[in-house]
Every structure is written in C-alpha cells, then in structure tokens.
LOMARFI-678704 format. One record per residue (C-alpha): residue in one letter; x, y, z. Coordinates in Angstrom, 2 decimals. Layout:
% residues N
GUFI   type        px        py        pz
GUFI      A         X         Y         Z
...
% end
This chain:
% residues 310
GUFI   type        px        py        pz
GUFI      M     92.63   -263.38    -92.17
GUFI      G     91.71   -266.41    -89.44
GUFI      L     90.19   -265.91    -86.14
GUFI      F     93.23   -266.42    -84.17
GUFI      D     95.52   -264.73    -86.74
GUFI      K     98.02   -262.04    -84.69
GUFI      K     96.80   -258.65    -85.07
GUFI      F     98.69   -255.52    -84.31
GUFI      C     97.34   -252.19    -82.64
GUFI      D     96.47   -249.45    -85.22
GUFI      I     97.71   -246.82    -82.68
GUFI      C    100.88   -247.60    -81.13
GUFI      G    102.03   -250.62    -83.56
GUFI      D    102.41   -253.36    -80.89
GUFI      K    101.19   -256.67    -80.87
GUFI      I     97.77   -257.19    -79.55
GUFI      G     97.57   -260.15    -77.05
GUFI      L     95.05   -262.71    -76.96
GUFI      L     91.56   -261.55    -75.61
GUFI      G     93.56   -258.21    -75.57
GUFI      N     91.77   -256.45    -79.04
GUFI      R     89.45   -253.48    -78.80
GUFI      K     87.78   -253.13    -82.21
GUFI      L     87.64   -250.04    -83.83
GUFI      E     85.70   -248.91    -86.47
GUFI      D     88.46   -249.31    -89.05
GUFI      G     90.97   -250.97    -86.96
GUFI      N     91.99   -252.69    -83.77
GUFI      M     93.44   -251.59    -80.76
GUFI      C     94.88   -252.80    -77.81
GUFI      K     93.95   -252.75    -74.30
GUFI      D     97.06   -250.50    -72.94
GUFI      C     95.99   -247.84    -75.53
GUFI      A     92.17   -248.46    -74.62
GUFI      K     93.30   -247.59    -71.03
GUFI      K     94.33   -244.13    -72.29
GUFI      L     91.03   -243.09    -73.27
GUFI      S     88.54   -240.82    -71.41
GUFI      P     86.80   -242.82    -68.39
GUFI      F     83.73   -240.96    -69.91
GUFI      F     84.10   -241.95    -73.54
GUFI      S     82.01   -244.56    -74.90
GUFI      E     81.97   -244.56    -78.47
GUFI      R     84.96   -246.52    -79.12
GUFI      R     83.54   -249.13    -81.47
GUFI      S     82.11   -246.34    -84.04
GUFI      S     85.45   -244.47    -83.67
GUFI      T     88.12   -244.36    -86.11
GUFI      I     91.67   -244.64    -85.91
GUFI      A     92.41   -240.86    -86.90
GUFI      E     89.82   -239.78    -84.05
GUFI      I     90.95   -242.45    -81.64
GUFI      K     94.26   -240.60    -82.68
GUFI      Q     93.11   -237.23    -81.80
GUFI      Q     91.67   -238.16    -78.64
GUFI      L     94.84   -239.71    -77.12
GUFI      A     96.84   -236.34    -78.03
GUFI      Y     94.20   -234.33    -76.44
GUFI      R     95.07   -237.01    -73.42
GUFI      E     98.27   -236.38    -73.21
GUFI      Q     97.50   -232.51    -73.18
GUFI      N     95.00   -233.22    -70.01
GUFI      K     98.00   -234.69    -68.03
GUFI      Q     99.50   -231.61    -68.48
GUFI      I     96.43   -229.44    -67.23
GUFI      L     95.95   -232.12    -64.37
GUFI      A     99.23   -231.32    -63.03
GUFI      G     98.50   -227.99    -62.15
GUFI      F     95.05   -228.77    -61.11
GUFI      S     94.90   -227.87    -57.36
GUFI      P     91.23   -228.69    -55.84
GUFI      M     89.87   -226.43    -53.35
GUFI      F     86.18   -228.24    -52.44
GUFI      T     85.32   -231.75    -52.89
GUFI      F     81.45   -233.39    -53.14
GUFI      G     80.71   -236.41    -52.58
GUFI      E     81.57   -239.94    -51.10
GUFI      D     81.43   -242.47    -53.71
GUFI      D     82.66   -240.67    -56.84
GUFI      K     84.16   -237.38    -55.80
GUFI      I     83.84   -234.21    -57.45
GUFI      Y     87.01   -231.70    -57.03
GUFI      I     86.65   -228.00    -58.11
GUFI      D     89.57   -225.74    -58.54
GUFI      P     88.38   -222.20    -58.22
GUFI      M     91.25   -221.12    -59.15
GUFI      K     91.75   -222.61    -62.73
GUFI      Q     87.97   -222.37    -62.98
GUFI      S     87.38   -226.18    -63.79
GUFI      F     86.45   -229.29    -61.92
GUFI      V     87.59   -233.10    -62.18
GUFI      V     85.15   -236.13    -61.20
GUFI      S     86.81   -239.33    -60.33
GUFI      R     86.91   -241.92    -57.39
GUFI      R     90.80   -241.70    -56.77
GUFI      N     92.17   -239.09    -54.82
GUFI      P     94.33   -236.26    -56.09
GUFI      G     97.44   -238.16    -55.44
GUFI      S     97.11   -241.58    -57.52
GUFI      W     95.35   -239.93    -60.48
GUFI      S     98.11   -240.78    -63.06
GUFI      D     96.82   -243.96    -64.47
GUFI      E     93.17   -242.64    -64.28
GUFI      N     94.19   -239.11    -65.54
GUFI      P     90.27   -237.68    -65.26
GUFI      D     89.52   -235.12    -67.50
GUFI      V     89.61   -231.43    -66.17
GUFI      I     86.55   -229.82    -67.28
GUFI      P     86.30   -226.11    -67.41
GUFI      L     83.24   -224.57    -65.87
GUFI      S     82.45   -222.35    -68.88
GUFI      S     81.80   -225.91    -70.73
GUFI      V     78.71   -226.98    -68.33
GUFI      A     75.81   -227.01    -70.40
GUFI      G     73.71   -228.04    -67.38
GUFI      C     73.59   -230.06    -63.98
GUFI      N     70.85   -232.16    -62.69
GUFI      L     70.43   -233.95    -59.45
GUFI      R     68.62   -237.37    -59.87
GUFI      V     67.65   -239.79    -56.93
GUFI      D     67.20   -243.45    -57.70
GUFI      E     64.61   -245.01    -55.04
GUFI      D     64.70   -248.63    -54.05
GUFI      R     61.98   -250.19    -51.95
GUFI      E     62.20   -253.22    -49.87
GUFI      E     59.02   -254.90    -48.37
GUFI      I     59.25   -255.35    -44.35
GUFI      Y     57.89   -258.40    -43.17
GUFI      T     56.54   -259.64    -39.68
GUFI      Q     56.82   -263.18    -38.12
GUFI      G     54.04   -265.56    -38.26
GUFI      K     52.82   -267.82    -35.77
GUFI      D     54.89   -270.89    -37.29
GUFI      G     57.96   -268.28    -37.30
GUFI      E     57.64   -268.01    -41.07
GUFI      E     57.83   -264.52    -42.66
GUFI      V     54.48   -262.82    -43.55
GUFI      S     53.70   -259.67    -45.08
GUFI      Y     52.07   -256.70    -42.78
GUFI      N     48.40   -255.73    -43.45
GUFI      P     48.56   -253.47    -45.57
GUFI      P     52.21   -253.83    -46.80
GUFI      R     54.72   -252.25    -45.32
GUFI      Y     58.36   -250.87    -47.16
GUFI      K     61.95   -249.60    -46.25
GUFI      F     62.70   -247.46    -48.89
GUFI      T     66.44   -246.37    -49.99
GUFI      C     67.81   -243.96    -52.36
GUFI      D     71.08   -243.40    -54.29
GUFI      F     71.66   -239.77    -55.30
GUFI      Y     73.49   -238.89    -58.73
GUFI      I     74.39   -235.79    -60.62
GUFI      D     74.16   -235.67    -64.27
GUFI      I     76.64   -233.05    -65.47
GUFI      K     75.94   -232.04    -69.36
GUFI      V     79.17   -231.13    -71.18
GUFI      N     80.32   -229.50    -74.06
GUFI      N     83.64   -231.93    -74.92
GUFI      P     84.33   -233.33    -78.21
GUFI      Y     84.48   -236.59    -76.92
GUFI      F     81.41   -237.01    -74.43
GUFI      D     78.71   -235.13    -73.56
GUFI      E     77.38   -236.15    -70.03
GUFI      I     79.48   -237.29    -66.65
GUFI      T     77.68   -238.71    -64.13
GUFI      A     78.79   -239.26    -60.45
GUFI      K     77.17   -240.85    -57.90
GUFI      L     77.48   -238.78    -54.49
GUFI      N     76.74   -241.73    -51.79
GUFI      D     79.04   -244.30    -50.90
GUFI      S     76.02   -246.52    -49.26
GUFI      D     72.01   -246.77    -49.30
GUFI      V     70.44   -243.61    -48.28
GUFI      E     67.32   -243.86    -46.29
GUFI      G     64.13   -242.36    -47.66
GUFI      M     63.01   -238.95    -47.82
GUFI      G     62.42   -236.93    -44.59
GUFI      T     65.60   -238.21    -42.95
GUFI      M     68.46   -236.20    -41.89
GUFI      E     70.81   -238.09    -44.17
GUFI      Y     68.67   -238.05    -47.22
GUFI      N     68.38   -233.76    -46.27
GUFI      R     72.02   -233.72    -46.44
GUFI      Y     72.54   -235.27    -49.84
GUFI      Q     70.24   -233.13    -51.08
GUFI      Q     71.69   -229.91    -49.92
GUFI      M     75.39   -231.47    -50.91
GUFI      A     73.55   -231.90    -54.45
GUFI      Q     72.36   -228.48    -54.36
GUFI      Q     75.69   -227.06    -53.48
GUFI      V     77.11   -228.91    -56.71
GUFI      I     74.75   -227.60    -59.00
GUFI      N     75.52   -224.16    -57.77
GUFI      N     79.31   -224.47    -57.81
GUFI      L     79.10   -225.75    -61.58
GUFI      T     76.57   -223.76    -62.91
GUFI      Q     77.70   -220.27    -62.17
GUFI      N     79.03   -219.77    -65.21
GUFI      G     82.57   -220.43    -64.58
GUFI      N     82.00   -218.06    -60.83
GUFI      A     82.70   -221.01    -58.36
GUFI      G     82.74   -219.93    -55.33
GUFI      I     82.46   -221.13    -51.90
GUFI      P     79.26   -223.85    -51.67
GUFI      M     76.31   -222.68    -49.91
GUFI      S     75.26   -224.01    -46.57
GUFI      G     75.59   -227.10    -45.03
GUFI      G     79.09   -228.28    -43.49
GUFI      Y     80.83   -229.00    -46.89
GUFI      N     84.02   -226.45    -46.80
GUFI      Q     81.66   -224.42    -44.55
GUFI      P     82.04   -222.56    -41.27
GUFI      M     79.96   -223.84    -38.60
GUFI      N     78.51   -221.76    -35.53
GUFI      N     77.70   -224.11    -32.94
GUFI      G     76.58   -226.73    -35.31
GUFI      M     75.03   -224.58    -37.62
GUFI      P     75.98   -222.99    -40.86
GUFI      M     76.73   -219.48    -40.19
GUFI      N     75.25   -218.52    -43.54
GUFI      Q     71.60   -219.64    -42.61
GUFI      G     71.13   -220.84    -45.68
GUFI      Y     71.86   -217.47    -48.15
GUFI      A     75.04   -218.02    -50.56
GUFI      P     78.02   -216.03    -49.28
GUFI      A     79.90   -213.49    -51.33
GUFI      G     81.27   -215.28    -54.46
GUFI      A     85.02   -216.34    -55.11
GUFI      Y     87.80   -214.10    -53.78
GUFI      G     85.50   -211.27    -52.08
GUFI      Q     83.49   -210.73    -55.42
GUFI      P     79.61   -210.04    -54.89
GUFI      N     77.76   -213.20    -55.13
GUFI      P     75.03   -212.67    -57.91
GUFI      Y     73.12   -216.22    -56.95
GUFI      A     71.89   -214.84    -53.31
GUFI      Q     68.69   -215.36    -52.06
GUFI      Q     66.12   -213.40    -53.56
GUFI      N     62.07   -213.45    -53.33
GUFI      A     59.99   -213.86    -56.04
GUFI      Y     60.18   -210.35    -57.43
GUFI      N     63.71   -210.65    -57.53
GUFI      Q     63.82   -208.30    -55.27
GUFI      P     65.95   -208.13    -51.72
GUFI      M     64.41   -209.93    -48.57
GUFI      N     63.10   -207.88    -46.28
GUFI      N     64.92   -208.80    -43.55
GUFI      G     63.81   -212.21    -43.49
GUFI      Y     60.25   -211.54    -43.11
GUFI      A     57.88   -210.61    -45.77
GUFI      P     59.26   -209.31    -49.18
GUFI      A     58.74   -205.50    -50.51
GUFI      N     55.57   -205.43    -52.18
GUFI      G     56.78   -206.41    -55.87
GUFI      Y     56.42   -202.46    -57.05
GUFI      N     59.77   -202.24    -55.85
GUFI      Q     58.81   -199.81    -52.76
GUFI      P     58.63   -199.97    -49.11
GUFI      M     55.73   -200.91    -46.81
GUFI      N     53.59   -198.48    -45.77
GUFI      N     52.85   -198.15    -42.11
GUFI      G     51.95   -201.75    -41.70
GUFI      Y     49.01   -201.47    -44.00
GUFI      N     50.56   -204.05    -46.69
GUFI      Q     49.89   -201.01    -49.30
GUFI      P     52.72   -198.97    -51.51
GUFI      M     53.58   -195.76    -50.07
GUFI      N     53.37   -194.53    -53.94
GUFI      Q     51.51   -195.78    -56.93
GUFI      G     51.93   -192.70    -58.96
GUFI      Y     48.91   -190.78    -57.32
GUFI      N     50.70   -190.05    -53.38
GUFI      Q     47.26   -191.08    -52.23
GUFI      R     46.65   -192.14    -48.31
GUFI      P     44.78   -195.73    -48.38
GUFI      A     41.48   -195.49    -49.19
GUFI      Y     40.04   -196.49    -45.97
GUFI      A     42.39   -193.44    -43.66
GUFI      Q     39.62   -191.71    -42.16
GUFI      Q     39.65   -187.75    -43.12
GUFI      P     39.58   -185.20    -39.64
GUFI      V     36.03   -184.20    -38.38
GUFI      S     35.44   -180.55    -38.16
GUFI      Q     34.22   -179.66    -33.98
GUFI      A     32.60   -176.43    -35.51
GUFI      W     28.61   -175.94    -34.55
GUFI      V     26.08   -173.13    -34.63
GUFI      C     24.10   -172.29    -31.45
GUFI      P     20.17   -172.44    -32.10
GUFI      A     19.32   -170.08    -29.88
GUFI      C     21.64   -166.92    -30.88
GUFI      N     22.97   -168.37    -34.14
GUFI      A     26.80   -168.05    -32.83
GUFI      T     29.46   -170.12    -34.42
GUFI      N     31.62   -172.27    -31.67
GUFI      E     34.74   -173.99    -32.20
GUFI      G     33.99   -176.92    -30.10
GUFI      G     32.68   -177.18    -26.56
GUFI      A     29.66   -178.23    -24.95
GUFI      F     28.05   -175.05    -24.49
GUFI      C     27.54   -171.93    -26.35
GUFI      A     30.16   -169.08    -25.81
GUFI      C     27.61   -166.32    -26.08
GUFI      C     23.93   -167.44    -24.54
GUFI      G     25.25   -170.42    -22.64
GUFI      T     22.71   -172.60    -24.57
GUFI      P     24.04   -176.23    -24.49
GUFI      R     25.31   -177.72    -27.70
GUFI      Q     22.91   -180.17    -29.43
GUFI      R     23.84   -183.61    -30.15
% end
C-alpha cells in the first residue's frame, strides 16, 4: 500500500482525509473518532481497534452520566475541578458546565480516587538594575523574582487513564509568603480534602471558596465544618494524639486525661496520687519544756505559761 493510498477508519468506516489519520496498534482511526476519546487518555498508539471501541462505548455512557452531573463546588481558574457531592463524583475541565458537549469530560467517582497531591512548579527570573551607560546589569549579589504554578495531580482507578492533572492558577503566582501564594495553597488543600474523603465530599474547609465569611474572615477559622448534609465531619482538626483540642489551647496530656489544676500533670496515672511536689500539712502540736504539757499551737504553754521554743 502506497504512502498516499486512501485509508478508512477502522472504527467508523469513513474515509480518512489528508493528515487526518490517527494510528492505532493494529489499524487506523479518523480524527473525528479520536476527538471522542477521553481528554485524559494518552495511549492511543499502543491501543488496539477493539480497545478503542470499548472506550468509545464507555464515553457514550459518560455522556448520559454527565447530563445528570450537577456541581456544587468549583475550584481552580485555569483547569476547573467541579464536585457534585450528591452524585459523589467530580469532573476536571477548562469549560463551563453549559459547554461540555464537545469535550465530554469524564465523570470520576470520588471512590475511585487513589491519591491527590499538590505540585508547585517554581520559576525564577533575574532582576536587573541600570548601569552607568543605561545597560542592564546584575545586582551584587544577584536578585530574582520567583513565580509559581500550582498543579493538583489526582491518581484515579480508571481503565483508560490513571492520573489527571489540573492547573489551578491562570496566571503566574508570586513566590512563597505572598497573599496570592497562600490563597492558592489553601485552595489546593481544599481540593485534596474534598477528593480524598473516600466518597464523603462535604463543604470545603476555610478560605472563601463557597464558604460563608464573617467580616472578611472564614467563619470556621480553619476547622473542617460538619460533613455533607449535616453529618459529623471525621476530618475535624485534632491534636497530635488524635484527641480533641482543648478550647484552642494546649491539648489534653496524651493519656486522654484532663489537666490537673494547672500543674500539667495527669490527674490519675493509675495511682491516684498527688503531684510529687505537693506539700503535706505541718503539725502545730508542741511539748512544753517546763511542764511537759502538750499544746495544740499557740506561743505560750496553756498550763504554765512558758514561751514556746522555736
């Protein structure tokens, strides 16, 4: 068969136009059929005709599921992560929900998320000053401007792809420590929290994303609110011993015991003892050296009036 011989798509049977062929492991596919594949699929060349047909059947089913997908939460400004807690699923797309028909983004069950990770790619650009002759010269030592891109890498259990990458920012983010950097870092943590709750996506944690505000501050002050539909949130903040925080201050002592009168000691370590440094009551009784009478306190003997010796 010659280089310019006409080819036909092994999927739909249509003639493949010039520059329209998409090679498969054991055949050819037209560009129109290729567009129907998952946007996260990258193994076309190593896939067989039968495998591609199976995926296209899966993609037709995805259209039906996508029609009933109703996102409640949206994260990201370049790629967008849409979460539907009612359907316990999410979608990653650059498009708005009303324009998904051509792309047909995969609806991924939250239960299929195998891992979620924040990746920050940093770039630096040297900053120059102006020399005596107007040319750009380096500072001594050199100075740099740092910018970042925030990516969420989502590992999923899917027969046609195992990872989805979503870029959260749509323009360069200034380096660590800036308000913008902290905002995207917080956004990324909210995405991770919602995608890795084993199918229990609830309201995002703090930070102004679908979150009621109180005078410009998140109302929950950084603690995870109750889970979806009023259920307790198993991810509420706890201390290092997996014990509830103690009114926002020091946690309980690690033995699941309350603190003891400010001495930082457990009230009961199994011995019901006081702290070792607690003083015992001092007896006030004394014996008169003159008449040998026993006195209960006082500065003079009650019998003979002899002064108490110190």
